N, C-alpha and C positions, 0 to 999 in steps of 0.2 A: 367431251366434257372438260369445262374449265374449272379450275379449283384455285383458291388463293390461300396463302398462308403467312404467318409473320412470326419470326422467331427472334428472341433477344437472348444471347448468351454471354455471359463474362468469361473472359479467358484469364483464368486464375492459374498461374504457372508456379508450381513448386519446385519443380526440377526441370527447367527449360531445356528443350532440345539445343543443339548446337546452333548458334546464332552467329551470323556474320558480325564483324566488327562495328559497322555502322548501324546495327539495329539493336534494340533492347526489348527484351520481354518485359512487359509492364502490366501491372494489375490495373492501371488507369486506362489501358487500352480495351475498350469494350465495343465490339462490332455488333451490328444488328444486320440481319438479312431478311429481306422480304421476298416472296416468291409467288409466282403464278404459274401454273402448269397444266397441260393438258396432253392427251394421247393423239398421236399421229401415225395410225397404223401400228407398225412394229417399233416405233420410237416415242419417247416422251420428250416433249418440248418444254423447256423450264427457262422461264425468265426471272432473273435474279437481280436484286440491287442491294449492294453491300454498303454500309455507312458506318462511320466511326466518328463521333462528335468530339472525342478526346484528343486526338492528334491528327494532323493533316497527312503527312507523309507516313504511310503505314502499309503493312501487308500481312498476310495470314493465309489460311486454308480452311477447308471444311470437306466433309463427305456428304454426298447426295445419296440418300437412302430412297430407293423406289421399291414400293411393295406391289407385286402383281399377282393375279390369279390366272392360273393356266386353265383352258377349257378342259372340263372333266377332271379337275384336281381340286379337292376340298381345301387343302392347306394353302395359304399365300406363300409366295416366295419373295425374299428380300434380295435386291441388287444394289451394289454400291460403286460410287463413282468419286474418286478423289479430285478436287478442284483447288486452285490457289487463286488469290486475288492481290493486287498491289495498286497503290495510287501514290502520286508524288504531291498532290495538294489536297484540299478538303472537298473535292467533288466526289459525289457518289459514284461507285462503280457498278456499272450496269453490263450485265451479260445475258446472252440468250444461248442456251446450249440444247443439243439433241442427243439423248442417250438411247442405245439400243436396249429394248426391253423384251424382244422376242416375238414370234409369230403366235398368233391364237391366244393372246392374253389380254386381260383387262387391267388397266392401270388404276390401283386403288388409292394410292397416296404417295406424295414425295415428302420427305423430311430432311431437315439439315442436322447433321450430327458432328461433333468434334470440331466446332468452330474455334479458330485461334486468331489472334491479333497480336501484332507487334508495332510499336511505334518506332519510326526511324529515329535515330539519335540525333540531337540538335547539332548543327555545325559548330565545331570549337570557335570561340572568339579569340581574336588576337589582342594584344595589347594596344596601347595608344597608337594612332595613326602617324 
């Protein structure tokens, strides 16, 4: 079963985590993630595309949340997997990942949670040549 999703989240950082000197947490850094997923036996295959139209060099992270239902169990179960992304230019970041979801389960859905985005600081300019 193939499913598609699209998620747009703004990374508004009130108290940013520790960030390297060459990065800045920015309210203008808004990443989007589109995804396509399906079940392959005991694994979920997730194809992701991360884009950020506000700054070229950027990075961040997100959590993949997979909801599965085990055979014979009424209540669905959630599995989480942490991911990071990075780019040096304005090209969309494309990834394909396989996540273990267990045996004898049905994959119900995949969602993106806790999307973060950080713009790389612009290179400092020097004085006159």
